[in-house]
C-alpha positions in Angstrom: 160.9 70.1 193.9 159.9 72.6 191.1 160.5 71.7 187.9 162.9 75.0 186.7 161.3 76.9 183.5 161.7 76.7 179.7 163.9 79.0 178.5 164.5 79.6 175.3 168.1 79.7 174.0 168.0 83.5 173.9 166.3 83.9 177.4 169.0 81.0 178.7 172.2 82.7 177.4 170.4 86.3 178.7 170.5 84.6 181.7 173.6 83.2 182.0 175.3 86.9 181.2 173.4 88.2 183.8 174.7 85.7 186.5 178.6 86.1 185.0 178.4 89.9 185.1 176.7 89.3 188.6 179.9 87.0 190.1 182.3 89.6 188.3 180.5 92.3 190.2 181.0 90.1 193.7 184.4 89.5 193.1 185.2 93.1 192.0 183.7 94.2 195.6 186.1 91.5 196.6 189.2 92.9 195.7 188.4 96.5 196.4 188.0 95.4 200.7 191.4 93.2 200.0 192.7 96.2 198.6 191.3 98.6 201.0 189.3 101.4 198.3 186.0 100.0 200.4 185.6 100.0 203.8 183.0 97.4 205.9 181.5 100.2 206.9 180.9 101.8 203.8 179.9 97.7 202.3 177.4 97.5 204.8 175.8 100.7 204.4 176.1 100.4 200.6 172.7 100.6 198.2 174.2 98.4 195.5 172.7 94.9 195.1 175.7 93.2 194.7 177.4 94.2 197.9 174.1 93.0 199.3 174.4 89.7 198.2 177.5 89.3 198.8 177.6 86.7 201.7 179.3 88.1 205.4 181.7 85.3 205.6 183.2 86.1 202.0 183.3 89.9 202.5 185.2 89.0 206.1 187.3 86.1 204.7 188.3 89.4 201.5 190.1 91.3 204.1 193.9 91.3 204.6 194.4 89.7 208.0 191.5 87.4 208.0 191.3 83.9 206.8 188.3 81.0 207.3 189.3 80.1 210.8 189.4 83.7 212.3 186.0 84.6 209.8 183.8 82.2 211.2 184.8 83.2 215.1 183.8 86.8 214.1 180.6 86.1 213.1 180.0 83.0 216.2 181.3 85.4 218.1 178.9 88.4 216.6 176.0 86.4 216.4 175.6 85.9 212.8 174.7 82.5 210.8 177.2 81.4 208.3 174.7 81.6 205.2 174.2 85.2 206.0 174.2 87.6 203.0 174.9 91.4 203.7 171.7 92.4 202.7 169.9 90.4 205.5 172.2 91.4 208.2 169.8 93.5 210.9 170.9 97.3 212.2 171.9 95.5 216.0 174.0 92.4 214.0 175.5 95.5 211.5 176.9 97.6 214.5 177.6 94.5 216.5 180.1 93.1 213.7 181.4 97.2 213.2 182.3 97.3 216.8 184.4 93.8 216.5 186.3 94.7 213.8 187.5 98.1 215.4 188.4 96.8 218.2 
């Protein structure tokens, strides 16, 4: 296992702040999905890097009426791995996910 880079305290503080900002942005995206102001189709087509870094399972679980069990069932039926992020989905997977959710 590689050793982590040696950072100055200023670099470490900047990295921690950047990571906290990214987590906050992803949490805001999940809230938008839950409230319905952001659709799954819009999230899948978004060019925002924060949307791309969000895991598909987290996106599905944030939708109203979908819990952990249903979200995992959807991912299994569509053929998406549990650890897949939105940016890693192929066009066929996106299409299949949208079709499944449209039912």
